[in-house]
N, C-alpha and C positions, 0 to 999 in steps of 0.2 A: 224572743226575749221578754216581750210584754206578757205573754201567756205564762211564762215561768214566774214572773214577779206577781202576777195576779194569783197564781196558784199558791205561792208562798204566803201572800197576804191572807188568802182564804183559810189556809191551814193554821196560821198563827192567830187569827182572830176567832177561830172556832174554839169549842171546848177542848178539842184535841191539841190545839196549839200549845197550851200550857204544858200538857204532858210531853209534847215533843221537845220543848225547851228544857224541861226538867230532865228528860231522858238524855239529851245531848250534854247537859251539864254533868250528869252522873257519870256518863262515859268518859268525859274529859277528866273528871275527878279521879276515876279509877286508873286512867292512864298516868296521871301525875303521881298517884300513890305507888303504882307499880314501878315507875322510874325512880321514885324516891327510895324505895326498898331494894333497888338494884336489880329488878327483874327484867328491865328493858331500857333502851336508850330512847328518849323522847326528844325529837328535834322539830320544833315548829318555828315559823318565822319570828314569833314573839317570845318563845320560850325554848330553852335547851337544858335538858336534864340527862345526865349520863348515869347509866346503871353502874352499880358498884362492883358487880361480878367481873367485868372486863378489866377494871383497874386492879382488883384484887388478884386476878389470875396473872396479870403482867408482873406484879410484885413477887408472886411465888416463883414464877419462871426466872426472874432476875436473881432471886436468892439462890435458886438451884444452879444457875449458870456460874455465879460467883463461887459457890461451894465446889462445883466440878473443876473450875479452873485452879483453885487453890490446891485441891486434892491431887489433881493430875500433875501439875507443875512441881509439887513437892516430891513426886516420885523420882525426879532427877537425882536428888541426894541419896535415895535408896538404891538406885541402880548402879551408879558409879562404874562406867566401863573402864577397862584397863587403859585403852588409848582414847584420848579425847580427839576423835576424828573431827576435822574441820573446826577446831577450837571449841568443841562441845556443842556446836550448833546442830550437828546431826541428830543427837539425842533429843534436843529441844524440838527439832522438826518432827520427829516421830511422836513426841508427846503432844505437840500441837495438833497433829492429825487425829490422835486419840481424843483430844478435847473436842475437835470438830464432830467426831462420831457421837460423843456424849451430848453435844448440843442438839443433834438430830433426835436423840431419845427424849430430851427435855421438851423440844418444840412439839413433837408428836404427842407428848403428854399422856402416855399410857404406861408409864414406868410402874413396875410392880416387882415383888420379890418371889414370884412363883418360880419353881425350879426350871421350868421350860423357858421362861423369859430370861432368867439369869444365864442359863447355859447358852442360849442363842446369842446374847450380848457378849459373853466370854469368848465364844467362837469368833464373833465378829472382830473383837479387839485383837485376838491372837492372829487371825488372818491378816488384819491390817498391819500389824507390826512385822509380820513375816513377809510382807510385800517389799519391805526395805531390805537392802543388802546388809543385814546385821551379822555380827561375828558369831562363831559357833557357840560361845559361852551363853548366848541368849537363845539358843535353840535347844537347850537341855530341858528335860522334863521338870526339873526343879524350878527353872525360870518360868516355864509355862504355868506351873502351879502358882507361882507368885503373881503372874499376870491375872490369872483367874481369880485369885483371892482379892487382888486390888479391884478388879471389876465388880465383884460381888459387894465389896465394901462401899464402892462408889454408888452403886445402885441402892443399897440400903440407906446411905446418907441422903440421897435424893428423895426417896420415899419418905424418910423421916422428916425432912424439911416440909414436904406437903402436909403430912399428918400434923405437925406442929402448927402450921399456919391454919389448917382447918379447925383444929381444936381451940385455938385462941384467935378467932377471926379478927385480926388486927395486928397480930404479930408480924404479918407480912408487911 
């Protein structure tokens, strides 16, 4: 321990000691600036700066989740089954499962409007819906096309939310 203290004293009292202090101060200043601009989170015992990117990303995801919920739950009025099985809760259960699937897309955060991506998500939604014992009126090509159109519209909305937030970095 004494040797370490003596070595530190020798470095600090030499001509290189000033350079070491200035260098350490410059590194600390760079870390503080990087944290202030949101490039990293800096947590020291005496100082805590959170980067802005994580908070910004959380707000974008929250906006996407809200938009997905509103969009998916509004589909109940567009579907209107002939018989309201279980007091209408059956349809709500299916829509909630579709919402859960949309949440997976949002959390993985790779949503885009390429045709391959959209087709994959359309297939996933259709497969999910058809795992439930739905009536024959929901197994028609017309209803399948409606589900695919809704899925495409939802994906486009989610991508648009991210683009708006990135374009006006504060809208989120």
